[in-house]
ROBA-163489 format. One record per residue (C-alpha): chain; residue number from 0; z, x, y. Coordinates in Angstrom, 3 decimals. Example, Ala and Ser with C-alpha at 12.3 -4.5 7.8 and 13.67 -1.06 7.14 Angstrom:
2
{"A"; 0; {7.800; 12.300; -4.500}}
{"A"; 1; {7.140; 13.670; -1.060}}
This chain:
212
{"A"; 0; {-9.979; 185.202; 130.870}}
{"A"; 1; {-10.621; 181.848; 131.834}}
{"A"; 2; {-8.354; 179.244; 131.173}}
{"A"; 3; {-10.280; 177.364; 128.399}}
{"A"; 4; {-10.340; 180.444; 126.309}}
{"A"; 5; {-6.466; 180.256; 125.819}}
{"A"; 6; {-6.416; 177.181; 124.460}}
{"A"; 7; {-5.228; 176.242; 121.097}}
{"A"; 8; {-8.380; 174.741; 119.697}}
{"A"; 9; {-10.475; 177.604; 121.016}}
{"A"; 10; {-7.989; 179.890; 119.602}}
{"A"; 11; {-8.257; 178.147; 116.399}}
{"A"; 12; {-4.905; 177.220; 116.357}}
{"A"; 13; {-3.253; 173.954; 115.117}}
{"A"; 14; {0.157; 174.112; 116.854}}
{"A"; 15; {0.922; 173.291; 120.291}}
{"A"; 16; {2.026; 176.618; 120.983}}
{"A"; 17; {-0.331; 178.064; 122.772}}
{"A"; 18; {-0.772; 175.056; 125.383}}
{"A"; 19; {3.026; 175.337; 126.015}}
{"A"; 20; {2.768; 178.886; 126.892}}
{"A"; 21; {-0.516; 178.237; 129.232}}
{"A"; 22; {1.139; 175.302; 130.718}}
{"A"; 23; {4.234; 177.201; 131.461}}
{"A"; 24; {2.271; 180.272; 132.724}}
{"A"; 25; {0.015; 177.979; 135.191}}
{"A"; 26; {3.225; 176.593; 136.335}}
{"A"; 27; {5.003; 179.537; 137.306}}
{"A"; 28; {2.072; 181.098; 138.997}}
{"A"; 29; {1.331; 178.259; 140.831}}
{"A"; 30; {-2.426; 178.691; 139.277}}
{"A"; 31; {-4.376; 175.981; 141.284}}
{"A"; 32; {-7.819; 177.273; 139.663}}
{"A"; 33; {-6.722; 176.825; 136.221}}
{"A"; 34; {-5.102; 173.386; 136.472}}
{"A"; 35; {-8.770; 172.404; 138.431}}
{"A"; 36; {-10.176; 174.060; 135.332}}
{"A"; 37; {-8.388; 172.111; 133.409}}
{"A"; 38; {-9.241; 168.932; 135.387}}
{"A"; 39; {-12.973; 169.533; 134.955}}
{"A"; 40; {-12.800; 169.271; 131.540}}
{"A"; 41; {-11.194; 166.214; 130.629}}
{"A"; 42; {-14.927; 165.283; 130.152}}
{"A"; 43; {-15.805; 167.363; 127.541}}
{"A"; 44; {-18.030; 166.399; 124.664}}
{"A"; 45; {-15.458; 168.625; 122.507}}
{"A"; 46; {-12.320; 166.576; 121.770}}
{"A"; 47; {-10.635; 169.295; 120.881}}
{"A"; 48; {-11.055; 170.597; 124.182}}
{"A"; 49; {-10.045; 167.688; 126.083}}
{"A"; 50; {-7.343; 166.808; 124.367}}
{"A"; 51; {-5.921; 170.513; 124.659}}
{"A"; 52; {-6.816; 170.117; 128.299}}
{"A"; 53; {-4.997; 167.088; 129.005}}
{"A"; 54; {-1.920; 168.254; 127.059}}
{"A"; 55; {-1.760; 171.529; 129.525}}
{"A"; 56; {-2.016; 169.318; 132.313}}
{"A"; 57; {0.877; 166.721; 131.601}}
{"A"; 58; {3.097; 170.269; 130.750}}
{"A"; 59; {2.448; 171.583; 133.900}}
{"A"; 60; {3.200; 168.243; 135.553}}
{"A"; 61; {6.919; 168.040; 133.456}}
{"A"; 62; {7.244; 171.442; 135.316}}
{"A"; 63; {5.715; 171.674; 138.538}}
{"A"; 64; {4.380; 168.273; 139.730}}
{"A"; 65; {3.179; 169.212; 142.801}}
{"A"; 66; {0.484; 171.220; 141.028}}
{"A"; 67; {-1.263; 168.279; 139.727}}
{"A"; 68; {-0.624; 165.567; 142.365}}
{"A"; 69; {-4.218; 166.030; 143.656}}
{"A"; 70; {-5.606; 164.431; 140.261}}
{"A"; 71; {-4.094; 161.274; 140.169}}
{"A"; 72; {-7.521; 159.396; 140.275}}
{"A"; 73; {-8.806; 161.631; 137.683}}
{"A"; 74; {-5.706; 160.303; 135.381}}
{"A"; 75; {-5.808; 156.868; 136.025}}
{"A"; 76; {-9.629; 157.033; 135.282}}
{"A"; 77; {-8.209; 158.185; 131.750}}
{"A"; 78; {-6.726; 154.604; 131.290}}
{"A"; 79; {-9.687; 153.207; 130.470}}
{"A"; 80; {-11.254; 155.495; 128.075}}
{"A"; 81; {-12.140; 154.571; 124.477}}
{"A"; 82; {-10.392; 157.750; 123.484}}
{"A"; 83; {-6.801; 156.209; 122.966}}
{"A"; 84; {-5.659; 160.178; 123.069}}
{"A"; 85; {-6.703; 160.488; 126.550}}
{"A"; 86; {-5.183; 156.960; 127.690}}
{"A"; 87; {-1.822; 158.134; 126.695}}
{"A"; 88; {-2.371; 161.380; 127.815}}
{"A"; 89; {-3.610; 160.145; 131.390}}
{"A"; 90; {-0.564; 157.971; 131.664}}
{"A"; 91; {1.954; 160.988; 130.231}}
{"A"; 92; {0.423; 162.876; 133.557}}
{"A"; 93; {1.099; 159.975; 135.873}}
{"A"; 94; {4.474; 159.672; 134.297}}
{"A"; 95; {5.583; 163.154; 135.681}}
{"A"; 96; {4.504; 162.370; 139.096}}
{"A"; 97; {6.183; 158.520; 139.241}}
{"A"; 98; {9.119; 159.747; 140.791}}
{"A"; 99; {7.394; 161.425; 143.496}}
{"A"; 100; {4.410; 159.818; 144.229}}
{"A"; 101; {4.516; 156.265; 142.952}}
{"A"; 102; {3.251; 155.590; 146.638}}
{"A"; 103; {0.002; 156.768; 145.774}}
{"A"; 104; {-0.289; 155.019; 142.537}}
{"A"; 105; {0.084; 151.395; 144.288}}
{"A"; 106; {-3.512; 151.179; 144.552}}
{"A"; 107; {-4.039; 151.333; 140.867}}
{"A"; 108; {-1.621; 148.726; 139.562}}
{"A"; 109; {-4.178; 146.760; 137.895}}
{"A"; 110; {-5.840; 149.830; 136.054}}
{"A"; 111; {-1.556; 150.633; 135.188}}
{"A"; 112; {-0.831; 147.498; 134.177}}
{"A"; 113; {-3.531; 146.628; 132.003}}
{"A"; 114; {-2.831; 149.821; 130.157}}
{"A"; 115; {0.732; 148.977; 129.752}}
{"A"; 116; {-0.109; 145.497; 128.502}}
{"A"; 117; {-2.514; 146.925; 125.986}}
{"A"; 118; {-2.234; 150.201; 125.184}}
{"A"; 119; {-0.754; 152.472; 122.168}}
{"A"; 120; {3.125; 153.145; 122.249}}
{"A"; 121; {3.130; 156.026; 124.249}}
{"A"; 122; {1.175; 154.487; 126.930}}
{"A"; 123; {3.396; 151.777; 127.004}}
{"A"; 124; {6.565; 154.044; 127.074}}
{"A"; 125; {5.349; 155.854; 129.968}}
{"A"; 126; {3.570; 152.841; 131.126}}
{"A"; 127; {6.727; 151.143; 131.685}}
{"A"; 128; {8.444; 154.196; 133.606}}
{"A"; 129; {5.478; 154.380; 135.841}}
{"A"; 130; {5.605; 150.669; 137.011}}
{"A"; 131; {9.262; 150.864; 137.351}}
{"A"; 132; {8.849; 153.593; 139.738}}
{"A"; 133; {6.203; 151.942; 141.375}}
{"A"; 134; {8.950; 148.783; 141.719}}
{"A"; 135; {11.639; 151.087; 143.323}}
{"A"; 136; {9.437; 153.363; 145.788}}
{"A"; 137; {10.419; 152.928; 149.117}}
{"A"; 138; {7.847; 151.743; 151.165}}
{"A"; 139; {6.382; 149.051; 152.668}}
{"A"; 140; {2.949; 149.567; 150.577}}
{"A"; 141; {4.959; 149.686; 147.377}}
{"A"; 142; {7.008; 146.276; 148.557}}
{"A"; 143; {3.980; 144.229; 148.630}}
{"A"; 144; {3.380; 144.914; 144.899}}
{"A"; 145; {6.859; 145.121; 143.635}}
{"A"; 146; {7.219; 141.210; 142.748}}
{"A"; 147; {4.045; 141.488; 140.695}}
{"A"; 148; {5.247; 144.683; 139.154}}
{"A"; 149; {8.688; 142.880; 138.202}}
{"A"; 150; {7.592; 139.931; 136.635}}
{"A"; 151; {5.231; 142.027; 134.488}}
{"A"; 152; {8.294; 144.264; 133.349}}
{"A"; 153; {10.341; 141.003; 132.859}}
{"A"; 154; {7.573; 139.642; 130.537}}
{"A"; 155; {7.271; 142.865; 128.697}}
{"A"; 156; {10.840; 142.900; 128.118}}
{"A"; 157; {10.712; 139.159; 127.026}}
{"A"; 158; {8.015; 140.324; 124.682}}
{"A"; 159; {8.125; 143.873; 122.988}}
{"A"; 160; {9.539; 144.327; 119.683}}
{"A"; 161; {13.663; 143.966; 119.416}}
{"A"; 162; {13.656; 147.835; 118.334}}
{"A"; 163; {11.982; 149.091; 121.278}}
{"A"; 164; {13.973; 146.207; 123.741}}
{"A"; 165; {16.779; 148.988; 124.203}}
{"A"; 166; {14.494; 152.060; 124.906}}
{"A"; 167; {12.372; 149.874; 127.700}}
{"A"; 168; {15.174; 148.253; 129.086}}
{"A"; 169; {16.401; 152.023; 129.793}}
{"A"; 170; {12.816; 152.453; 131.227}}
{"A"; 171; {13.306; 149.598; 134.016}}
{"A"; 172; {16.587; 150.454; 135.498}}
{"A"; 173; {14.847; 152.143; 138.639}}
{"A"; 174; {13.114; 148.772; 139.298}}
{"A"; 175; {16.587; 146.783; 139.433}}
{"A"; 176; {17.727; 145.275; 142.195}}
{"A"; 177; {20.520; 142.854; 144.033}}
{"A"; 178; {17.130; 140.165; 144.134}}
{"A"; 179; {16.145; 140.451; 140.590}}
{"A"; 180; {18.957; 141.506; 138.417}}
{"A"; 181; {20.252; 138.541; 137.155}}
{"A"; 182; {17.018; 137.707; 135.862}}
{"A"; 183; {16.774; 141.096; 133.959}}
{"A"; 184; {20.318; 140.591; 132.536}}
{"A"; 185; {19.486; 137.186; 131.501}}
{"A"; 186; {16.134; 138.508; 129.097}}
{"A"; 187; {18.383; 141.421; 128.071}}
{"A"; 188; {21.459; 138.985; 126.654}}
{"A"; 189; {19.066; 136.244; 125.416}}
{"A"; 190; {17.459; 138.975; 122.946}}
{"A"; 191; {20.776; 140.760; 122.357}}
{"A"; 192; {21.489; 138.849; 118.973}}
{"A"; 193; {18.318; 139.891; 117.291}}
{"A"; 194; {18.789; 143.616; 117.728}}
{"A"; 195; {21.016; 145.712; 115.336}}
{"A"; 196; {24.732; 147.061; 116.229}}
{"A"; 197; {23.295; 150.296; 116.907}}
{"A"; 198; {20.715; 148.839; 119.330}}
{"A"; 199; {23.432; 146.241; 120.781}}
{"A"; 200; {25.505; 148.907; 121.999}}
{"A"; 201; {22.821; 151.331; 123.225}}
{"A"; 202; {21.631; 147.575; 125.233}}
{"A"; 203; {25.367; 147.003; 126.392}}
{"A"; 204; {25.178; 150.593; 128.175}}
{"A"; 205; {22.069; 149.301; 130.115}}
{"A"; 206; {23.799; 146.491; 131.149}}
{"A"; 207; {26.576; 148.237; 132.659}}
{"A"; 208; {24.102; 150.307; 134.351}}
{"A"; 209; {22.653; 147.574; 135.733}}
{"A"; 210; {25.709; 145.968; 137.112}}
{"A"; 211; {26.984; 149.431; 138.839}}
């Protein structure tokens, strides 16, 4: 049976269970052909099919990242889609690879920053994580762009809604280093008074993690 025949939309099911089961099976069987078929259908004219395909792909990435590693280019291409669902799906897939393949994402820094700056909440959530991983990557190529990425993340923390600050502050932790810690701490502490007690408590934990 074709992978497409097992998608939730093709089975006429409105929940995500078939997609989750399919992702688990492809990951456990290391089915590279199944992954390739899903990627080939990311531009499918039926939006239900392409939505299911990207869903299954980032679920596979969360389980077995290596299976979707060859398709970083395709996921980055989704960041400029007019279809918001595909944009945040592509960024979610990149997020599954951020800690292991940040080095391969460096050349796409412009597209990732632009999508993070202008994207939806989900796109921003995953974009911040991807960018933090790129800044933290221990490679000479990543080091050349780290300053730009850190600068963007600091501006992002300054301008994001107060309620989102604790979550994004947690996500940028991998990008914090001895050289930039003071700047990150200053941004966070300056905005702390605008938060609720619960939000401030969460932010205090981030500050403690930055200092350890």
